[in-house]
C-alpha angles and dihedrals in degrees: 000000000000097000140099098228139026127217113205141066118349112277126233119234115287117268089206137008147159139173107305099013140051128192119206135168108245100174135355093279100019129084123196116218121193117187139162119243122206110236101176127047120207115164145013135059089284089044090245133107089229111029092202089062088066117088103233099053091043092053091048089051091052092047094049090049095051093045091049097047094043093048092049095048091048089055091047094049098041098087088050091053088236111162121258087234088070091054092047097051093041090052089057091042093055091053089040129080092283091057119039104308095103092056112106092240091054094045090050098043115010111036105008112179093244090063096054095083091051092046093050092045094055089040088055089050091052090051091051093055091042090056092046087057091048087053090055089060096051112118122169096198097085089053096046092048098039118136119250093249091053092049094047094049091044093052092046091049090055108032099053103037091049094066089042091057088045091053091046093056092047086053089053094048091050090051088052091046095236115172121250093240094051121121091234087070088080089061089082088075092059094044091053090046095049093047093050097049127093123198116233099198094049092045092051090052091049096050089047093054092051092040097241102120093106095042126101092249090050095052093047096047090050091049095050092045095055087056096046090043090058097045089049093054091052093045091048089056092049093045093049091053094042096054099038097111087307091275108165091201089061093060092040097048093046092050090047090052090053094050091050090050093052101040103028116023096033095063089038095052089044094054093046094051095048093046098044100043106036091162090050092232110152126180140178091294092063092044092051092048090052090050092049087050092053090054090046092050089046090053092050094052091044087053090052088059096256125103124287092234088070094064093045092049091050093054090053088051096052098043111106120256122247137053095352092056091047095048093050092048094048094051100038110028100077094047092049100042099038102034111022103030096059086062087062087054089049091055089048091051092050091053094052119098123204092195111075113191127199094015126097119237089231089059091045092055092042092055093054093047094048092046089054094045091049099073096025093058095041097046094043090054093048090050094049089050086054089059095252115148118264092250094048089045093053092045092051091052088054092048094052088061089066107122130185145160090321095065091045089050091053090050093045093050089052089052094049087050087053093234089114117058122206093268099051090040092052095046093052094047090050089050089050090050094047094043095051095039096058098046096074099053091044092049089050091053093040093053100029091121093057094062126114099257096095114098112264119212117208133171128235127227092257090053090073100032100097095038099049086226123165112296106222117199131189104203113191121209125191099173140356091265089069093057104077092052097046093044088052092047090052091048087053088055086074108227114198136168088255092051106025128196129211115200123200104196106202118194105204111208124182112240108243134143089255091070096064100120094020091064094058091046092055093044091048093054096042094098126161092280135024087254089086093062126125118259111257098025102134094201099048093042090053091056093044091054089049090053091050097048096047124066114219094029132120124182129200119185118216137175127213113192114188142115118287089247093059101027093101090061090061088048091052097046091046090054090053093045094049095038093235126189093196143026117202115196124182120241114260094231131059121232120244128221091258093055094260127121130248118206111239110163122001088191090067088054089058090050091052095045091051090048093052091050098043107031117113093200131052119292130204122195108206120209103192116206096166102302106194127225116260088220096064117108129224125247089266090059095253126117108267123227120251116210116213128179131208120197110205121192098154140257133099094290091055091048092052089047090050090050090055090045089050092054090050091051087064086073108097091219096056129083113197125199115195111202105198107198110205129191115247126223089262093055114118121211115219112202107192093197102068093179091059098039093127093052089046092055092047090051090048092051090046092054089050093054093047091048090052093048092053095045086052089051090052091051094050100043094044101040092116094045109094094181087078123076125184115206118182121200127184120218134168105207144358093279094061085045089058092049091051091052092048089054096057096084128215101284097108124091096194132027119195124198138162120249087235098199096133098062135053110224132171087219090074100029110129095017121137098273092100097046105011129112097254115030092162088076095061129244099295095039092049092048092053097045097042097042135067091243118119090004094175098048126092113231126225115190111194128198127188114234120272091234105021113104097320092160102060111193119239114241139184109258090231086073092065119115104280091352118164126192135021134293114307118221113247126204130169092356092302133100118242108259096032103148105175139041089215120057123172111210 
């Protein structure tokens, strides 16, 4: 209170006081705070005798403290797979009364009573904007198209735990001897609702941390949670209106507002948006208007007697999907979730009490255990009835206990409406923290065997070349702009009924809180084939068309959702799970009109680098410069010829790249020129490891022999195929290699090279791998991407897998398919008797 006197019942002695403030117990659940407020400012930079008595520096101090504590706790809990919710609540708890806030120093300088109103006001603003963002993520399609098993488990996980939570709160009130007509009896509704809910964002983060997002248990848990989340929001609105002083007009006015939003404002806003922004370009003005609308809608529902978060949530729900939603989320989400929302956790922590009066510790622990077992047992039984395995059923029961901001909002609203006292509020918050905190470690132990630590055996392209086995490709997509080039590259791979190709199109999505509902949608649409895709999805539609236009092709659409730092682990595990021969990843930069590159996303570069260093099967980095489809016709109506080039300098990566180019050359619409670059007599070999120079020389000779054998196999098996031309060029150093590349002209649509990181060759010595823009592409790839050579050609950089057939056996060339004659002497990378540098096969 900011007053000098108090007119009311006589006050008991203060329980805590200091100069400038006094704290007294007024009623059983009410504390009276009297404090002095400085009206005039005389000295100092902040125009105050004590800067921390001023509102602004005090607020910044509180913000810095909560951000620091939550950051440190998140870093501490991350290796243990403990939810971020635990770190956020504990951060607020440390600053709150159970931490050091009731120490006199803290009350004077950290959280003075005069600052609490400002803190709660800004925290409520953060909560309003957070609910607005949650409304933007709402999508009813997953609910309307949910499978019967998902619906039945979702209903069971809500319908039964809610009454159990209701009964536990009644038991607590009975222990505390609260009368039956007391307002606190309505708190049982909030306990039941908080216990029955599961938070989608926290669950998605947890599943990603234990690598179960793509698993059956992960998809099922996400599908169930999106249903329970939506029902919880609806029930929260109804509950708030019902318990708000029992006013019927509160419920009716709130219901009327929701109906007007859905049936009047939603189509009106959609019409305005689509007719005023035809090009769908939105800027800061649109974002500012949306944020103002969130506060306005919150004011309306608050005036109706409901909570302000209802209005903000409804505005997010009725805004049209598309670029407007993406723009708002992109510009606002980080500030809200990382800056404003922690203040809400600080308010939660300051409301928690660690001393529980009138309740036995045994009952306190029993309530937490029963609250945890309620959803665990019910969900597990429902899953077993739905014919899930015992382990998955138990895990699903655990996952349904994942609480988040939604549960805290429910409890905080109950506290604001005074239907939850400090004790019942604190007990349920502690239960939420304990339940959510133990799930991550248990899931890690339960599914430890499903991690990616086991050895993954994958095949290379060459392993299927002779047998015409199915070519299995894992094509990675970051955004819709990657699709045309990769689809055309897959068409160039020439799938046929005799040599079929299976494509696993993986949409790589960064795991952020903004993908809460989107993650479920993509998982729900990722069926066994592309045919289960949603209408209007450009990525899935493009691959569906590719499958329909190419015989011998099957396509399966997948989604990998994780942070960029761990995305390569998902790609690696998928390649092993799908037995892939090749992983295709798009280049992180986009090509400009002048042949240069423009930096788009450095995080994608990190993903590609990690894939190249950790993939057990072959990897191809695709630099798309407008690769054309091999199915297109010329102006005369005939299929046009497409000219591809393959630069071969030797080594396992180049042999793998040549194998892929060889397959493309089977396409009747493709002409392939293989430029074999050979070291001349003046070439100097530089072996960096002087101690192992003899071993390096032996390895170099071995690679030369393997190169020769594979080139000979190409000559023999394609001698009747005029679309392939072999050109041999002799160079002595990297400078002559660059001159050779620059003389090739711009007639090629695709240039294929090996990454060449496993061999040391004078042909690439001095190229840009040491100082170029993209050393992860290897010397040849970096030179082609960073230079102005072959500016019209797309680039494909191929690397052989780190564990797939690294030790290739030597063989007599007479053992080649269709080979005739004996072994041919090989010197300086060239067979004796070679007369010409240009042999047409």
